NUROKE-637980 format. One record per residue (C-alpha): residue in three letters; x, y, z. Coordinates in steps of 0.1 Angstrom, whole numbers, padded with zeros to 4 digits, always signed. Layout:
AlaXYZ;...
***
This chain:
Met+0381+0213+0341;Lys+0364+0180+0347;Phe+0349+0165+0316;Asp+0312+0156+0317;Pro+0300+0136+0286;Arg+0265+0147+0294;Asn+0271+0183+0289;Asn+0252+0201+0261;Lys+0283+0208+0240;Phe+0291+0171+0237;Thr+0255+0162+0230;Ala+0253+0189+0202;Ile+0285+0176+0186;Phe+0274+0140+0187;Thr+0239+0149+0173;Arg+0255+0169+0145;Glu+0279+0140+0136;Leu+0250+0115+0137;Leu+0231+0137+0113;Glu+0261+0140+0090;Ala+0264+0103+0089;Thr+0227+0095+0082;Leu+0215+0126+0063;Pro+0229+0116+0028;Ser+0210+0083+0029;Val+0178+0098+0041;Leu+0179+0127+0016;Leu+0186+0103-0013;Ile+0157+0080-0003;Cys+0133+0110+0001;Leu+0144+0125-0031;Ala+0139+0093-0051;Leu+0105+0087-0035;Phe+0094+0123-0042;Phe+0103+0122-0079;Ala+0088+0087-0083;Tyr+0056+0096-0065;Lys+0053+0128-0085;Phe+0061+0116-0120;Ile+0059+0078-0122;Asp+0023+0076-0109;Pro+0007+0111-0110;Ala-0022+0118-0087;Pro-0057+0113-0101;Pro-0076+0144-0113;Arg-0104+0157-0090;Lys-0128+0163-0119;Ile-0146+0139-0143;Val-0167+0149-0173;Ile-0194+0124-0183;Ala-0214+0126-0216;Thr-0251+0117-0211;Gly-0277+0127-0237;Glu-0302+0155-0238;Ala-0333+0133-0242;Asp-0322+0103-0222;Leu-0337+0106-0188;Asn-0320+0075-0175;Tyr-0285+0085-0184;Asn-0290+0119-0168;Ala-0306+0105-0137;Phe-0279+0079-0131;Ala-0251+0105-0138;Ala-0266+0127-0111;Ile-0266+0098-0087;Tyr-0229+0091-0096;Gly-0221+0127-0089;Val-0235+0124-0053;Tyr-0213+0093-0046;Leu-0182+0109-0061;Gln-0186+0141-0043;Lys-0183+0122-0010;Glu-0149+0111-0022;Gly-0138+0146-0032;Ile-0144+0141-0070;Thr-0166+0165-0090;Leu-0186+0150-0118;Thr-0197+0174-0146;Leu-0225+0164-0169;Arg-0221+0170-0206;Lys-0255+0167-0224;Thr-0253+0155-0260;Thr-0277+0145-0288;Gly-0272+0108-0278;Asp-0251+0077-0279;Asn-0234+0084-0313;Glu-0222+0119-0302;Asn-0211+0104-0269;Leu-0190+0079-0289;Arg-0175+0106-0310;Leu-0166+0128-0280;Leu-0148+0099-0263;Lys-0128+0092-0295;Asp-0119+0129-0298;Pro-0085+0134-0280;Asp-0093+0171-0278;Ser-0126+0168-0260;Asn-0127+0170-0223;Val-0151+0141-0219;Asp-0136+0113-0198;Ile-0165+0089-0196;Ala-0198+0083-0213;Phe-0230+0062-0215;Ile-0232+0042-0247;Gln-0258+0017-0257;Asp-0242-0017-0265;Gly-0242-0023-0302;Val-0239+0014-0312;Ala-0202+0012-0318;Gln-0202-0019-0340;Arg-0203+0002-0372;Glu-0175+0027-0362;Gly-0154+0004-0340;Ala-0142+0007-0305;Gly-0109+0025-0312;Ser-0088+0027-0280;Leu-0118+0031-0258;Leu-0124+0008-0228;Ser-0155-0005-0211;Leu-0164-0006-0174;Gly-0191-0031-0182;Ser-0229-0031-0187;Leu-0251-0013-0162;Tyr-0287-0024-0169;Tyr-0309-0038-0197;Gln-0325-0014-0221;Pro-0353-0034-0237;Val-0368-0024-0270;Trp-0405-0016-0264;Ile-0427-0017-0295;Phe-0461-0002-0291;Cys-0486-0004-0319;Arg-0521+0011-0327;Cys-0531-0024-0339;Lys-0565-0041-0338;Thr-0549-0075-0333;Asp-0517-0087-0316;Thr-0486-0085-0338;Thr-0457-0108-0330;His-0434-0101-0360;Leu-0419-0068-0372;Ser-0425-0077-0408;Ala-0462-0071-0402;Leu-0454-0034-0398;Lys-0451-0027-0435;Gly-0470+0004-0446;Lys-0471+0018-0411;Arg-0459+0052-0398;Ile-0431+0042-0374;Gly-0413+0064-0348;Ile-0377+0051-0347;Gly-0361+0076-0322;Tyr-0342+0108-0327;Leu-0312+0109-0351;Asp-0278+0103-0334;Asn-0296+0084-0306;Gly-0290+0047-0298;Thr-0328+0041-0302;His-0326+0052-0338;Thr-0296+0030-0345;Leu-0311-0001-0330;Ala-0347+0005-0343;Ser-0333+0009-0379;Met-0314-0023-0376;Leu-0343-0044-0362;Leu-0366-0031-0389;Ala-0341-0036-0417;Glu-0335-0072-0406;Ser-0373-0077-0407;Gly-0376-0063-0442;Ile-0389-0029-0431;His-0373+0002-0448;Ala-0381+0036-0461;Ser-0396+0022-0493;Asn-0424+0002-0477;Ala-0430+0022-0445;Lys-0428+0057-0432;Leu-0399+0059-0408;Val-0401+0090-0386;Ala-0371+0103-0365;Ile-0390+0110-0334;Gly-0386+0095-0299;Gly-0393+0098-0262;Glu-0423+0118-0249;Glu-0427+0133-0283;Ala-0431+0099-0300;Ala-0455+0088-0272;Ala-0477+0118-0277;Ala-0477+0113-0315;Leu-0487+0076-0310;Lys-0515+0085-0287;Ala-0527+0112-0310;Gly-0528+0088-0340;Lys-0500+0106-0358;Leu-0479+0074-0356;Asp-0490+0038-0360;Val-0460+0023-0342;Ala-0432+0036-0320;Leu-0401+0020-0308;Phe-0386+0029-0275;Val-0354+0018-0258;Asp-0360+0023-0221;Val-0360+0006-0187;Ala-0390-0013-0175;Asn-0400+0011-0147;Ser-0400+0041-0170;Ser-0430+0063-0166;Ile-0434+0065-0204;Ile-0434+0027-0208;Arg-0459+0023-0179;Glu-0482+0049-0192;Met-0483+0034-0227;Ala-0486-0001-0214;Ser-0517+0010-0195;Asp-0533+0027-0226;Lys-0560+0003-0239;Arg-0556+0018-0274;Leu-0521+0005-0277;Arg-0507-0030-0279;Leu-0472-0040-0267;Leu-0457-0062-0293;Ser-0442-0095-0281;Met-0415-0106-0305;Asp-0415-0142-0315;Thr-0382-0135-0332;Ala-0365-0123-0300;Glu-0344-0154-0295;Ala-0334-0153-0332;Phe-0322-0117-0328;Ser-0302-0126-0297;Arg-0285-0155-0315;Lys-0276-0133-0345;Phe-0264-0102-0326;Ala-0243-0108-0295;Phe-0252-0075-0279;Met-0289-0083-0279;His-0304-0103-0250;His-0337-0122-0251;Leu-0358-0112-0221;Val-0393-0122-0210;Leu-0415-0097-0192;Pro-0438-0118-0171;Glu-0476-0114-0172;Gly-0486-0087-0147;Ala-0451-0075-0141;Ile-0459-0038-0148;Asp-0492-0038-0128;Leu-0503-0069-0109;Ala-0536-0054-0099;Arg-0546-0046-0135;Asn-0526-0076-0149;Ile-0505-0055-0172;Pro-0493-0070-0195;Asn-0520-0097-0197;His-0495-0122-0212;Asp-0457-0128-0212;Val-0439-0104-0235;His-0408-0114-0254;Leu-0383-0086-0257;Val-0348-0080-0271;Ala-0325-0058-0251;Pro-0291-0043-0254;Thr-0274-0030-0223;Ala-0264+0005-0213;Thr-0226+0005-0209;Leu-0201+0029-0193;Val-0171+0036-0215;Val-0139+0055-0207;Lys-0109+0068-0225;Glu-0079+0045-0222;Asn-0058+0071-0203;Met-0083+0075-0175;His-0065+0072-0142;Pro-0067+0036-0127;Ala-0076+0049-0093;Leu-0106+0067-0108;Val-0116+0036-0127;Tyr-0117+0016-0095;Leu-0137+0043-0079;Met-0162+0043-0107;Met-0165+0005-0104;Lys-0172+0009-0067;Val-0199+0035-0075;Ile-0217+0016-0103;Ala-0217-0015-0081;Glu-0236+0005-0055;Val-0260+0021-0079;His-0267-0008-0103;Gly-0263-0039-0080;Gly-0299-0042-0070;Pro-0328-0062-0086;Ser-0354-0050-0111;Leu-0382-0064-0132;Leu-0358-0079-0157;Asn-0327-0087-0137;Ser-0318-0103-0104;Lys-0297-0088-0076;Gly-0260-0087-0084;Glu-0265-0093-0121;Phe-0252-0058-0128;Pro-0228-0043-0133;Ser-0214-0071-0155;Ala-0191-0079-0184;Lys-0220-0082-0209;Asp-0207-0054-0231;Thr-0196-0066-0265;Asp-0185-0034-0283;Phe-0155-0025-0262;Pro-0127-0044-0244;Leu-0129-0043-0206;Ser-0104-0021-0188;Thr-0078-0039-0167;Gln-0094-0025-0135;Ala-0129-0036-0146;Leu-0117-0070-0155;Asn-0100-0074-0121;Phe-0132-0061-0104;Tyr-0154-0087-0121;Lys-0130-0115-0113;Ser-0122-0107-0076;Gly-0139-0075-0066;Leu-0123-0043-0054;Pro-0087-0044-0041;Ile-0087-0047-0003;Ile-0073-0012+0002;Asp-0101+0003-0019;Lys-0127-0016+0000;Tyr-0119-0003+0035;Leu-0102+0031+0030;Pro-0116+0064+0017;Phe-0106+0072-0019;Trp-0079+0097-0010;Ala-0063+0073+0015;Ala-0065+0043-0008;Thr-0050+0064-0036;Phe-0021+0075-0014;Val-0014+0040-0003;Asn-0016+0025-0038;Arg+0006+0052-0053;Thr+0031+0049-0025;Leu+0033+0011-0030;Ile+0037+0015-0067;Val+0066+0038-0061;Ile+0083+0020-0032;Leu+0084-0016-0044;Pro+0104-0009-0076;Leu+0127+0015-0058;Leu+0136-0009-0030;Ala+0159-0029-0052;Leu+0178+0004-0059;Leu+0176+0021-0025;Ile+0186-0009-0003;Pro+0220-0013-0019;Leu+0225+0025-0019;Thr+0218+0027+0019;Lys+0246+0002+0024;Ile+0270+0018-0001;Ile+0266+0054+0012;Pro+0278+0046+0048;Met+0308+0028+0033;Val+0316+0058+0012;Tyr+0311+0080+0042;Val+0336+0060+0063;Trp+0361+0061+0035;Leu+0358+0098+0032;Val+0364+0103+0070;Lys+0394+0080+0071;Arg+0408+0097+0040;Lys+0415+0127+0062;Leu+0441+0107+0080;Phe+0454+0085+0052;Arg+0477+0112+0038;Tyr+0493+0117+0072;Tyr+0499+0080+0074;Gly+0517+0083+0041;Glu+0539+0112+0054;Leu+0546+0093+0086;Arg+0556+0062+0067;Phe+0579+0081+0044;Leu+0595+0098+0074;Asp+0599+0064+0091;Thr+0618+0051+0060;Gln+0641+0081+0061;Leu+0654+0073+0096;Gln+0682+0052+0082;Glu+0694+0081+0061;Ile+0701+0104+0092;Lys+0738+0112+0094;Thr+0740+0145+0113;Ala+0723+0163+0141;Glu+0708+0187+0115;Asp+0691+0157+0097;Leu+0677+0145+0130;Gln+0663+0179+0139;Asp+0646+0182+0105;Cys+0629+0148+0110;Leu+0617+0159+0145;Glu+0603+0191+0130;Lys+0585+0172+0103;Leu+0571+0148+0128;Asn+0559+0177+0150;Glu+0542+0192+0119;Ile+0524+0159+0112;Glu+0512+0157+0148;Val+0499+0192+0148;Lys+0480+0185+0116;Val+0465+0153+0131;Val+0455+0171+0163;Asn+0436+0197+0142;Val+0417+0172+0121;Lys+0380+0172+0130;Leu+0366+0138+0131;Pro+0332+0124+0142;Val+0332+0109+0176;Pro+0329+0073+0164;Phe+0360+0078+0143;Ser+0382+0093+0171;Gln+0400+0060+0176;Tyr+0417+0063+0142;Ala+0432+0097+0152;Tyr+0445+0083+0185;Glu+0459+0053+0166;Leu+0478+0076+0143;Arg+0491+0097+0172;Ala+0503+0065+0188;His+0522+0057+0157;Ile+0536+0092+0156;Glu+0549+0086+0192;Leu+0564+0053+0180;Val+0584+0071+0153;Arg+0593+0098+0178;Ser+0607+0072+0202;Lys+0628+0059+0173;Leu+0641+0094+0166;His+0650+0099+0203;His+0668+0065+0203;His+0687+0076+0172;Lys+0695+0109+0189;Leu+0710+0091+0219;Gln+0731+0069+0196;Thr+0743+0100+0178;Ala+0752+0117+0210;Ala+0771+0086+0223;Ser+0791+0084+0192;
***
């Protein structure tokens, strides 16, 4: 039968042998990549729990906006309403809580410490607004002695900050009536005359702040000591609300107002997945990057937070922005690429040598099938000088034939066929020696 190298049988044999030669390397690489991808850098979770605050409208509003952005990336944000900043801090520090991220007013954690928590930075200013039922303008908190003062709900950042500001100004429970009330309830009590003064920590465009600033019965206190407070406490910032900033038509306020303001910060547990941290940085940059009455465009988010160290990802973001991959790819794609790179780069040093060693081992294993027959042939060749009789010669021929049969039956990949033919050529060489020895024996 005429041999046709294009026939299907030959192609199948060659394909099988090619697979046998390359499959070990491919399998080893795939296995190493799988385990590294699975266990070295696990995939980010698809759910985040954020602690806000029951009475804090800003925290809840911004968390809802974050949820919309995150949902587009396949991440679900669950809101956990709490009593305020202090409970948020406790939940983040609790390893058994399911809270991953929380709003915390800068300065709140100074008494308890940051622990292992990390900051994503400051989001916006939260000025302290002090409204008073006063007949004359008051510019110093020490003038509030003897007043009924609303200082915010217990466990809330407003309460913590108001208590500190008043204490620094010489106001305490023995010379004033401090009432743990805040938000709309405090505003209503102030308007009704049940409070003389109320402190609020809120953004400038808050409906409560605008409503009280427009009430002619109330005066907005401008703090002459704002700069002094900002110098003494690093988390406080001295801000100036310009005349007419709240309402230009009615010129509210009718003079510049000096305020002190901490910032609202976003704090995470140290084990939060880096990919999610970068995603959150991307989201808060979108949400908080615009201008307001008290900050310019691009001022937030920023590294103004003083209570917590910045996470590595946040620090990188503030220095050089998002990584290129995160800028241009969807979250799932950027995560896949980043995880793959993290896995591949360290493994290349191991896998490249292995891909060279495995073929060498494979070649040795294939040749090993013939090596033992070379050993038998060499031994037989050395025994030719020991042949004395026709019987010895016949035994050598039979052994040589056995070796040849074994070699013919050895299955080798096509690229290694030459080694089998070389061995058979050597067998013929020994056979010719035996025939020559046979002729000499017959002649003698």
